[in-house]
TORFI-386062 format. One record per residue: x, y, z of N, C-alpha, C, O in turn. Coordinates in steps of 0.001 Angstrom, whole numbers, padded with zeros to 6 digits, always signed. Atoms other than C-alpha are relative to their C-alpha. Example, Ala and Ser with C-alpha at 12.3 -4.5 7.8 and 13.67 -1.06 7.14 Angstrom:
2
+000890-001190+000000+012300-004500+007800+000900+001200+000000+001936+001181+000665 -000820-001190-000060+013670-001060+007140-000770+001090+000730-000261+002198+000899 
This chain:
112
-000222-001100-000212+003776-018050-006404+001213+000741-000698+002317+000345-000325 -000725-001044+000629+005701-015423-008524+000015+001279+000065-001082+001836+000026 +000428-001104-000561+006870-011964-007747-000496+000699-001186+000038+000313-002226 -000055-001033+000832+005334-009079-009926+000912+000918+000169+001376+001106+001293 -000828-001196-000203+007475-006259-010604-001043+001054-000184-002243+000816-000319 +001027-001229+000096+006117-002449-010878-000151+000178-001284-001259+000657-001526 +000212-000279+001104+006507-002206-014358-001280-000958-000579-001910-000377-001462 +000940+000515+000629+003905-004714-015313-001136+001018+000438-001749+001565-000479 +001057-001045-000022+001270-002249-013159+000255+001359-000545-000485+002223-000074 -000099-001511+000462+002353+000953-014902-000229-000607-001545-000800+000193-002287 +000375-000064+001623+002076-000775-018625-001313+000053+000169-001780+001079-000325 +001188-000216-000042-001513-001463-017724-000510+001113+000340-001625+001444-000062 +001021-001457-000710-002240+001937-015805+000448+000739-001324-000407+001514-001753 -000452-001419+001230-000338+004025-018990-000520-000885-000899-001485-000219-001274 +000574+000417+001098-001485+001823-021532+001015+000517-001426+000574+000956-002488 -001039-000847+000635+001759+003013-023291+000666-001179-001432+001157-000846-002510 +000077+001105+000576+002107-000638-024748-001030-000543-000588-000960-001659-000072 +001024+000659-000283-001178-001905-025998+000257-001588+000119-000401-002060+001047 -000071+001174-000141-000439-005169-026102+000218-000728+001590-000597-001371+002252 -000265-000122-001617+001180-005475-022641-000638+000035+000986-000407-000651+001982 +000846-000904-000839-001380-003579-020960-000989-001595-000229-001245-002330+000725 +001089+001134+000087-003844-006563-022526+000309-001342+000819-000530-002047+001379 -000651+001352-000531-001117-009515-021241-000567+000374+001416-001364-000431+001898 +000302-000251-001378-001657-007706-017682-000888-000193+000883-000952-000673+002014 +001392-000108-000086-004885-007126-017764-000469-001743+000241-000636-002139+001395 +000433+001398+000207-005921-010964-018593+001037-000330+001748+000328-000136+002736 -000385-000167-001110-003271-011491-015469-000015-000173+001158+000514-000970+001931 +000272-000756-001153-004591-009623-013041-001528-000539+000212-002200-000187+001181 +001222+000180+000224-007777-011155-013974-000138-001285+000857-001046-001477+001665 -000335+001167-000715-006463-014548-012707+000477+000567+001543+000117+000160+002647 -000296+000111-001518-005139-013455-009852-001335+000778+001092-001638+000512+002255 +001588-000806-000455-008542-011011-009116-000813-002019+000852-001354-002122+001953 +000679+001025-000186-009915-014638-008582+001043-001437+000758+000658-002578+001013 -001318+000311-000554-006498-015920-007118-000245-001665-000850-000555-002706-000270 -000255+001287+000848-006295-018743-009971+001581+000249+000029+002302-000712+000299 -001797-000098-000315-002419-017304-009862-000075+000503+001285-001136+000811+001827 -000444-000220-001168-000761-016472-006814+001146+001036-000613+001854+000766-001583 -001068-001042+000656+001495-013134-007312+000339+000404+001268-000590+000180+002043 -001088-000748-000998+003958-011436-004475+000362+001495-000482+000847+001509-001613 -001013-001199+000067+005233-007781-004554+000437+000402+001055-000158+000218+002117 -000132-001411-001200+007024-005291-002407-000860+000317+000485-001963-000043+000074 +000763-001030+000058+005591-002847-000519+000247+001099-000600-000446+002113-000689 -000024-001645+001499+007160-000406-003142-001544+000099-000612-002092+001202-000616 +001181-000007+000725+004078-000903-004746-001159+000253+000466-001894-000649+000870 +001622-000378-000936+000979+000928-003330-000305+000507-000874+000322+001354-001510 +000815-000519+000896-001625+001335-005379-001759-000844+000353-002155-001926-000081 +001280+000610+000026-005289+000727-004266-000673-000699-000750-001359-001365+000026 +000317+001205-000202-006616-001557-006155+000320-001215-000679-000272-002224-001063 -000685+001737-000227-003916-003819-006618-000221-000342+001089-000923-001343+001237 +000539+000546-001662-004235-004107-002876-001297-000973-000214-001242-002084+000314 +001674+000333+000067-007899-005200-003601+000022-001468-000289-000755-002186+000341 -000370+001205+000537-006563-008482-005463-000112-001093+000849+000731-001133+001745 -000078+001388-001249-007191-011617-003396+000994-000687-000575+001210-001374+000423 -000651+000676+000067-004817-013343-004757+001730+000553-000146+002676+000080-000776 -001350-000873+000091-001851-010809-004170+000366-000547+001705-000545-000602+002531 -000310+000103-001226-000135-011734-000980+001258+000959+000127+002116+001195-000724 -000439-001869+000375+001411-008298+000380+000337+000007+001708-000700+000010+002370 -000019-000223-001402+002790-008065+004146-000780+001039+000001-001256+001459-001054 +000672-000820-000778+001082-005619+006138-001204+000844-001008-001273+002064-001157 +000965-000003+001077-001792-005595+003566-001190+000931+000636-001743+001934+000184 +001212-000951-000258-004337-004291+005442+000697+001290+000751-000058+002252+000891 -000741-001749-000271-001831-001135+006862+000152+000470-000702-000004+001679-000536 +000019-000759+000955-001252-000383+003752-001640+000699-000642-001591+001858-001054 +000774-000324-000030-004699+000081+003101-001087+001057+000846-002011+001798+000508 +000150-000890-001106-005511+001787+005881+000418+001585-000016-000133+002684+000060 -000884-001405-000389-002857+004204+006105-000009+000519-001881+000553+001602-002042 +000630-000442+001331-004034+004538+001613-001292+000766+000626-000855+001858+000990 +001140-000430-000492-007336+005691+002914+000280+001305+000856-000249+002354+000489 -000671-001185-000891-005793+008167+005483+000490+001210-000707+000054+002357-000801 -000762-000717+000587-003367+009401+003662-000915+001087-001555-000801+002307-001672 +001172-001012+000783-006092+010787+000578-000542+001057+000729-001064+002053+000228 +001179-001233-000564-007674+012834+003142+000829+001028+000794+000271+001868+001501 -000659-000764-000888-004939+014555+004707+001560+000612-000511+001986+000354-001637 -001167-000692+000984-001511+016618+004104+001175-000391+000388+002212+000255+000231 -001098+000425-000640+000633+014396+005818+000731-001473-000927+000163-002441-001432 -000416+001143+001234+003241+012152+003727-000503-001611+000863-000901-001919+001987 +000321+001523+000023+002760+008214+003102+000954-000379+001133+000333-000233+002186 -001279+000380-000474+005888+007151+004875-000854+000312+001954-001187-000756+002467 +000597-000363-000863+004231+008753+008343-001480-000569+000574-001846-000909+001699 +001623+000799-000114+000555+007435+007921+000170-001080-000088-000313-001730+000839 -000853+001412-000052+002166+004309+007014-000061-000655+001599-000791-001495+002125 -000932+000691-001225+004332+003896+010386-001278+000623+001473-001064+000189+002605 +000650+000230-000832+000882+005517+012402-000960-000980-000184-001777-000989+000737 +001263+000622-000282-001544+003046+011597+000836-001657-000116+000090-002626+000023 -000971+001002-000918+001662+000133+012169+000114+000230+001935+000305-000520+002892 +000047+000125-001424+001534+001404+015367-001436-000212+000940-001654-000888+001946 +001518+000607-000437-002190+001397+016011-000427-001158+000088-001061-001581+001056 +000514+001025-000472-002682-001758+015066+001227-000740+000836+000858-001884+001099 -000800+000735-001052+000211-003063+017284-000293+000445+001334+000322-000129+002233 +000212-000940-001102-001410-000435+020152+001073+000325+000693+001349+000087+001868 -001032-000905-000604+001379+001455+020487-000414+001329-000252-000814+001761-001333 +000692-001329+000454+000449+005032+021351+000815+001113+000659+000262+002044+001245 -000889-001081-000162+003726+007087+022045+001231-000218-001368+001369-001284-001968 -000873-000275+000925+006428+008091+019538+000822+000370+000276+000623+001113+001237 -000975-001155+000236+009893+009544+019121+000216+000273-000791+000647-000559-001590 +000256-000345+001759+009720+011504+016198+000670+001698+000660+000629+002049+001839 -000015-001415-000104+010948+015383+015855-001298+000503-001095-001662+001677-001164 +001108-000576+001011+007884+015246+012856-001031+000609+001008-001387+000031+002035 +001308-000533-001115+005090+017658+014560-000955-000823-001131-001733-001423-000390 +001149+000608+000525+002642+015891+011602-000635-001147+001345-001802-001085+001733 +000859+000543-000784+002106+013270+014257-000695+000701+001207-001389+000067+002002 +000667-000794-000996+000935+015924+016544-001700+000354-000595-002477+001136-000047 +001179-000330+000682-002222+015790+014011-000817-001221+000481-001997-001070+000797 +000476+001136+000194-002929+012261+014357-001074-000560+001356-000700-000259+002489 +000811+000641-001207-005486+010648+016841+000498-001174+000610+000938-002140-000013 -000620+001617-000825-004456+007973+019692+000750-000037-000287+001023-001112-000821 -001472+000275-000841-000882+008956+020280+000976+001376-000058+000696+002482-000519 -000316-000878-000789+001462+010814+021544+001345+000330-000141+002055-000414+000536 -001041-000302+000424+004605+012491+020198+000868+000237+001325+000436+000613+002415 -000884-000116-000954+007814+012508+022101+001069+000440-000208+001781-000222-000963 -000846-000096+001311+010360+014507+021234+001475+000614+001239+001299+001006+002393 -001240-000446-001164+013864+015505+023207+000195+001468-000064+001021+002014+000667 
């Protein structure tokens, strides 16, 4: 298991250095078939990367659900992730001053 930094993904996506982009592509092909095992931090949030079978990431399913909802809403990703985390953990109430939570189903915002 090896940690993969954000700059590897950026080299691949931006292709600003063709040689590095090709090398990263070869690595990702190995990860896709679980020939290579990598781990990264939750700060690397890119949908195609989440779908790699060989990638271990805590809360991977929650990230995927949050990204799906985020793409269709005008709510911050952090709020959407927290919402998905709540749903996953069967939590129905949240203490928050953030009115965006009022737009989301199956939870109730509690404010002081």
